C-alpha positions in Angstrom: -16.6 -6.8 -6.2 -13.4 -4.8 -6.8 -14.3 -1.6 -6.8 -12.1 2.4 -7.3 -11.0 3.6 -3.9 -9.8 7.3 -4.7 -6.3 5.3 -3.0 -6.3 2.2 -5.2 -8.7 -1.0 -6.2 -10.2 -3.1 -3.2 -11.6 -6.2 -3.8 -14.2 -6.7 -1.1 -16.1 -9.2 0.4 -19.6 -7.5 3.3 -17.1 -7.7 6.4 -19.8 -9.9 8.7 -19.2 -12.8 6.0 -16.7 -15.1 7.1 -16.9 -17.4 3.8 -16.6 -14.7 1.6 -13.7 -12.7 3.1 -11.7 -16.3 3.6 -12.3 -15.9 -0.2 -10.9 -12.7 -1.0 -7.9 -14.1 1.3 -7.3 -17.1 -1.3 -7.6 -14.4 -4.6 -5.2 -12.8 -3.6 -2.8 -15.9 -1.8 -2.8 -13.5 1.1 -1.5 -14.2 4.4 -4.2 -14.7 7.4 -1.1 -12.6 9.8 -2.1 -9.7 7.5 -5.6 -8.0 8.6 -8.0 -6.2 6.1 -8.8 -2.5 6.0 -13.3 -2.0 7.2 -14.8 0.1 4.5 -18.1 1.9 5.4 -19.8 5.6 3.9 -20.9 6.6 6.9 -18.7 7.6 10.3 -21.8 5.9 12.4 -20.9 3.1 11.9 -17.6 2.8 12.8 -19.1 3.3 15.9 -20.5 -0.4 15.3 -17.6 -1.5 14.7 -15.2 -0.1 17.2 -15.4 -0.6 21.3 -14.5 3.1 21.5 -13.7 5.8 19.7 -11.3 8.7 21.3 -11.6 12.2 21.0 -8.0 11.9 18.7 -10.2 9.5 16.8 -13.4 12.1 16.0 -10.5 15.4 14.9 -9.1 12.4 12.6 -12.6 12.0 11.1 -13.7 15.3 11.7 -10.5 16.7 9.3 -10.2 14.1 6.7 -13.1 11.8 6.2 -14.2 11.0 3.8 -11.1 10.3 2.7 -7.5 8.4 1.7 -7.3 7.1 6.4 -7.1 4.6 7.9 -8.0 5.0 11.5 -7.3 1.8 14.0 -8.9 1.3 17.0 -10.0 -1.8 19.2 -12.5 -3.5 17.8 -16.0 -4.9 18.6 -16.7 -8.2 19.4 -18.5 -9.0 16.1 -15.8 -7.4 14.3 -14.5 -11.2 12.5 -11.2 -12.7 13.6 -10.6 -13.6 10.2 -10.5 -9.9 9.6 -8.0 -8.4 12.5 -6.1 -11.4 12.6 -7.6 -12.6 16.1 -6.0 -9.0 17.2 -7.7 -6.4 19.3 -7.8 -3.8 16.8 -9.6 -2.9 13.4 -8.9 -0.9 11.0 -11.5 1.6 10.2 -11.8 4.5 6.3 -14.6 6.2 4.8 -13.5 6.7 1.6 -14.3 9.8 -0.9 -14.1 7.9 -4.4 -18.0 8.5 -5.7 -18.4 4.6 -6.7 -17.5 4.1 -3.3 -20.1 6.1 -1.6 -21.8 4.9 -3.2 -21.3 1.7 -3.4 -21.5 1.2 0.8 -24.5 3.6 0.9 -26.4 1.2 -1.5 -25.6 -2.3 0.3 -25.7 0.0 4.2 -23.2 -2.5 5.6 -18.9 -2.7 6.1 -17.0 -3.8 3.6 -14.2 -5.6 4.5 -11.3 -4.5 1.1 -7.7 -5.4 0.6 -5.9 -3.9 -2.4 -7.2 -5.8 -5.5 -4.1 -8.1 -6.8 -2.5 -10.2 -5.3 -0.2 -10.3 -2.5 3.1 -8.4 -2.3 2.5 -7.3 -5.4 2.1 -3.9 -8.2 -1.3 -2.2 -6.8 -3.3 -1.9 -8.2 -4.6 2.3 -9.9 -7.3 1.5 -12.9 -9.9 -1.3 -13.8 -7.2 -2.8 -16.6 -4.5 -3.8 -13.4 -7.5 -5.5 -11.5 -8.2 -7.5 -14.7 -4.1 -8.2 -15.3 -3.9 -9.2 -11.8 -7.2 -11.1 -10.2 -9.3 -11.9 -13.8 -11.5 -14.9 -12.9 -11.8 -13.5 -9.3 -14.0 -11.6 -8.2 -18.3 -11.8 -9.8 -18.5 -8.0 -10.3 -15.6 -4.8 -11.0 -16.5 -2.0 -11.3 -14.6 0.7 -13.4 -14.2 4.6 -12.0 -11.6 5.1 -14.1 -8.1 5.8 -12.6 -7.6 6.4 -9.3 -6.7 10.2 -8.6 -4.4 9.1 -5.8 -2.3 6.4 -6.4 -1.2 5.0 -3.1 -2.6 2.9 -0.2 -4.5 5.6 2.8 -2.1 6.3 5.6 -3.0 4.2 8.6 -2.6 5.2 12.5 -2.9 3.7 15.1 -4.7 5.0 18.2 -5.3 1.9 20.1 -2.2 3.1 22.9 -1.3 6.2 24.5 0.5 8.4 21.6 -1.0 8.0 17.9 1.2 6.1 15.9 1.8 6.2 11.9 1.7 2.0 11.1 1.9 4.1 7.0 2.1 6.2 4.9 0.1 7.8 2.8 -2.5 10.0 1.5 -2.8 12.3 4.9 0.5 13.4 5.3 2.6 13.0 8.4 2.2 17.2 8.6 -1.2 17.2 8.2 -1.5 14.2 11.2 0.5 16.6 13.2 -1.6 19.7 12.9 -4.0 17.5 14.3 -3.1 15.5 16.7 0.5 17.7 18.1 2.2 14.4 18.6 2.7 11.2 17.1 5.5 9.1 16.0 6.3 7.6 13.3 9.2 4.6 12.9 9.5 2.8 8.8 8.7 -0.7 10.6 9.4 -3.6 8.6 7.8 -7.4 9.3 9.9 -9.9 7.2 8.3 -12.9 8.2 5.2 -13.7 6.9 3.4 -15.6 10.7 4.3 -12.5 11.7 1.0 -10.9 13.3 0.8 -6.8 11.2 -0.6 -4.6 13.5 -2.4 -3.3 9.2 -2.4 -4.3 6.0 1.5 -2.4 4.5 3.5 -4.1 7.2 5.5 -6.5 5.1 8.9 -6.4 3.4 8.0 -7.6 0.0 4.9 -5.6 -1.0 4.2 -3.2 -4.2 7.1 -4.9 -5.7 7.1 -5.5 -9.7 8.5 -9.4 -10.9 11.9 -7.8 -12.0 14.3 -7.2 -9.9 14.3 -3.7 -8.7 16.9 -2.3 -7.1 17.0 1.7 -5.1 20.1 3.8 -5.8 20.0 6.6 -3.2 22.3 8.4 -5.2 22.0 11.2 -7.5 21.3 10.9 -11.1 25.3 10.8 -12.0 24.8 7.0 -9.8 22.0 5.7 -12.0 24.2 6.1 -15.6 27.3 4.2 -13.8 25.2 1.4 -12.1 23.4 1.4 -15.6 26.7 1.4 -17.8 28.5 -0.6 -15.8 25.0 -3.3 -16.0 25.6 -3.1 -19.3 29.1 -3.7 -19.6 28.6 -7.3 -18.8 25.8 -8.3 -21.2 22.4 -7.4 -18.4 20.3 -4.9 -19.3 18.4 -2.4 -16.5 16.5 -0.1 -16.6 15.7 3.6 -15.2 12.3 4.5 -13.3 12.3 7.9 -13.4 10.0 8.9 -10.8 8.0 12.5 -11.1 10.2 16.0 -9.5 6.0 16.5 -8.9 5.1 14.6 -5.6 1.4 14.0 -6.0 2.4 13.1 -10.4 4.2 11.2 -8.5 2.2 9.1 -6.0 -0.8 9.1 -9.0 1.8 7.6 -11.4 3.9 5.1 -9.0 2.1 2.2 -9.4 1.3 2.9 -13.5 5.0 3.1 -14.1 6.7 0.7 -11.9 4.1 -2.4 -14.1 4.7 -0.6 -17.5 8.7 -0.5 -17.2 8.2 -4.9 -15.4 6.7 -5.5 -18.6 9.7 -4.9 -20.5 12.4 -7.1 -21.1 14.7 -5.5 -18.0 16.4 -7.4 -15.6 16.8 -5.5 -13.2 15.1 -2.2 -13.0 15.9 1.0 -11.0 15.0 3.6 -8.3 15.6 7.0 -6.9 13.6 7.5 -4.4 11.9 11.3 -4.2 12.1 13.9 -1.7 11.1 12.4 1.7 8.4 14.2 3.1 4.8 15.2 2.6 3.6 12.6 0.7 6.5 11.4 -1.0 7.0 10.2 2.2 4.7 7.4 0.6 6.3 6.9 -2.5 9.6 6.3 -1.0 8.3 4.2 1.5 6.7 1.7 -1.0 9.5 2.2 -3.5 11.3 0.2 -0.4 9.1 -2.5 0.1 9.1 -3.0 -3.5 12.7 -3.3 -4.1 12.0 -5.0 -0.8 14.9 -2.6 1.3 17.6 -3.5 -1.6 20.0 0.1 -2.3 23.1 0.7 -3.3 24.8 4.1 -2.2 27.5 3.6 -5.1 29.2 2.4 -8.4 31.6 0.3 -6.0 32.4 -3.3 -7.5 31.1 -4.8 -4.5 27.8 -2.9 -4.9 28.0 -4.0 -9.0 28.2 -7.5 -8.3 25.9 -6.9 -6.0 23.0 -6.0 -8.6 23.9 -8.0 -11.0 23.9 -11.5 -8.2 20.0 -9.8 -8.1 19.4 -9.1 -11.9 20.7 -12.7 -12.2 18.2 -14.5 -9.3 21.7 -15.1 -7.1 20.1 -12.6 -4.1 16.7 -13.1 -3.0 
């Protein structure tokens, strides 16, 4: 079943059904090394999925649940290895979207749900995106309209001595620090899909359009210079304009990438937003959508590199 959350649409299966979980991985083309997030309606259900629920978890739950926060905690032995990539931890969250809440309350069980799209592709922020990605791969699609947040949940690992931010999202690093005090964050990039990820959203290639995308680490003049230089060589490039307002940037990010991907451009160019608040999450998604590729100037070497990427001569 595909259903809306406040972040993106999810493709869900009952957490205790290994066949249904396997079908989710197959539908998405998702590697088994990438664990799933378990969604429940109430905090009491979380205690059935974990072996420890530390004080930090209780404080974060009281502040941010229901909402776009995923906690990585020591798993309960009954949680399927398929869900955790055979690791000692499990990712859990309580979504706030009314449709997701109603679904989880009605079923009464935990639902394992990654985003409802092909693995590595742009995440779905509307039911139409789900249809375009996975038509025929689900039994039911609940249309809750466009998602309100637009990017995935924040993921915090509480399984070690110091809390770690694994994926920035709707709950900001600044908000987490208000509750936890100390929290570490280092951009984590996993390049090989054979490597077990501690949580979703860790692989380098993620949230990606089919059209190659380049991050431009400069002002608007660099964008125009690259567009002109590529145009002079007969290559059509398109600048994806990210809203300056960070809330709007997050909410519209995946729609903007999909619209750009549908053009005849050979290369997409985008400048990151301010890396604070939810802008940190937007920039994380853009970095992975670009597979880490960026330009800082309009030198001959930079133009050659952009041209090679546009013509699929570079990975």
